[in-house]
C-alpha positions in Angstrom: 66.6 -37.5 36.9 64.4 -34.7 36.5 61.1 -35.3 35.6 61.0 -33.5 32.2 63.8 -36.0 30.9 61.3 -38.8 31.3 58.8 -37.4 29.2 59.7 -38.6 25.5 59.0 -36.2 23.4 57.0 -35.7 20.1 57.0 -33.4 17.0 54.2 -31.5 16.4 54.3 -30.8 12.5 54.1 -27.1 11.9 50.7 -26.2 10.0 50.6 -22.8 8.8 47.6 -20.7 10.6 46.5 -17.1 10.0 46.7 -15.0 12.3 43.6 -14.4 14.2 44.0 -10.2 13.0 44.4 -11.9 9.3 41.2 -14.7 9.9 39.1 -11.9 11.4 39.9 -9.6 8.6 39.2 -11.8 5.7 35.9 -13.2 7.8 35.2 -9.4 8.0 35.4 -9.3 4.5 33.5 -11.8 3.3 30.3 -11.2 6.0 30.6 -7.1 4.2 30.8 -8.8 0.9 27.5 -11.3 1.5 26.0 -8.5 2.9 26.4 -6.2 -0.1 25.3 -8.8 -2.7 21.9 -9.9 -0.9 21.0 -6.3 -0.7 22.1 -5.3 -4.4 19.2 -8.5 -5.3 16.9 -6.8 -2.6 17.2 -3.2 -4.7 17.3 -5.2 -8.2 14.4 -7.2 -7.4 12.3 -4.1 -5.8 13.3 -1.5 -9.1 12.4 -4.4 -11.5 8.6 -5.1 -9.2 8.6 -0.6 -10.1 9.0 -0.7 -13.7 6.0 -3.5 -13.9 4.4 -1.1 -11.5 5.1 1.8 -14.0 3.9 0.0 -16.7 0.7 -1.2 -15.3 0.0 2.0 -14.5 0.2 2.9 -18.3 -1.3 0.3 -19.5 -4.7 1.2 -17.2 -4.4 4.8 -18.4 -4.6 3.8 -22.4 -7.9 1.2 -20.8 -5.8 -1.7 -21.2 -6.4 -3.0 -17.6 -6.4 -6.4 -18.4 -2.8 -6.1 -20.0 -2.0 -4.0 -16.4 -3.5 -6.7 -14.3 -1.2 -8.9 -15.6 2.2 -6.3 -15.3 0.9 -5.8 -11.8 0.6 -9.4 -10.6 4.3 -9.7 -11.8 5.3 -6.6 -9.5 3.6 -8.3 -6.7 5.9 -11.7 -7.3 8.6 -10.2 -6.9 7.2 -7.8 -3.4 4.1 -10.1 -2.1 4.9 -8.2 0.9 4.3 -4.5 -0.2 0.3 -3.8 -0.1 0.3 -1.3 -2.4 1.0 -3.3 -5.5 -1.7 -5.7 -3.9 -4.1 -2.9 -3.7 -3.3 -2.0 -7.6 -4.0 -5.4 -8.1 -7.4 -4.7 -6.5 -8.3 -2.1 -8.6 -7.2 -3.7 -12.2 -9.4 -6.4 -11.1 -12.4 -4.8 -10.7 -11.4 -2.4 -13.8 -11.1 -6.0 -15.6 -14.0 -6.9 -13.5 -12.7 -9.5 -11.9 -14.3 -8.7 -8.7 -14.1 -12.2 -6.7 -10.0 -11.4 -7.4 -10.9 -8.0 -6.6 -11.8 -8.5 -3.2 -9.3 -11.3 -2.2 -6.4 -8.7 -3.6 -7.6 -5.9 -1.5 -8.2 -8.2 1.9 -4.6 -9.3 1.3 -3.9 -5.5 1.0 -6.2 -4.7 3.8 -3.8 -7.4 5.9 -0.4 -6.3 4.8 -1.4 -2.7 6.1 -4.9 -1.7 7.5 -4.4 1.5 8.2 -5.2 2.9 4.6 -8.9 4.1 3.9 -8.7 3.1 0.2 -7.8 -0.7 0.7 -11.2 -1.2 2.0 -13.2 0.8 -0.2 -11.6 -1.3 -3.0 -12.7 -4.2 -1.3 -15.8 -3.0 -1.0 -15.8 -1.7 -4.8 -15.1 -5.3 -5.6 -17.8 -6.4 -3.2 -20.3 -4.8 -4.9 -19.5 -5.5 -8.1 -20.1 -9.5 -6.6 -23.3 -7.7 -5.9 -22.0 -9.4 -2.5 -23.8 -6.3 0.1 -23.1 -7.3 3.7 -19.7 -8.2 2.5 -19.6 -4.1 1.0 -21.3 -2.5 3.9 -18.2 -4.8 6.3 
């Protein structure tokens, strides 16, 4: 008797399996789709934030500083790491005589990007409005 004759036969059910190239193609398609959807969401968010910023600039130019500040805060909700939005918030808060909040916003803009001199000036202007001369000098 040959050794292969001693092995009992077992039947393995046939399971349809995609070929490797088909599976990798589907995975590549799903990953590409996910990346494109995420990118579209980011672009849409940035566009909405930019619209809030433009509306805030228009309100401020019309002398409606409080409304401008409220609009720019909506932009910050959509893009919290945009230092320019934080600086604009600080500016609008100063114009609305909310110096303490303006100082906090200026400090956040500086934390995000400490290369822009205007952010330091905005912090100083808000500190001066609070009569906090040591902070204004700092």
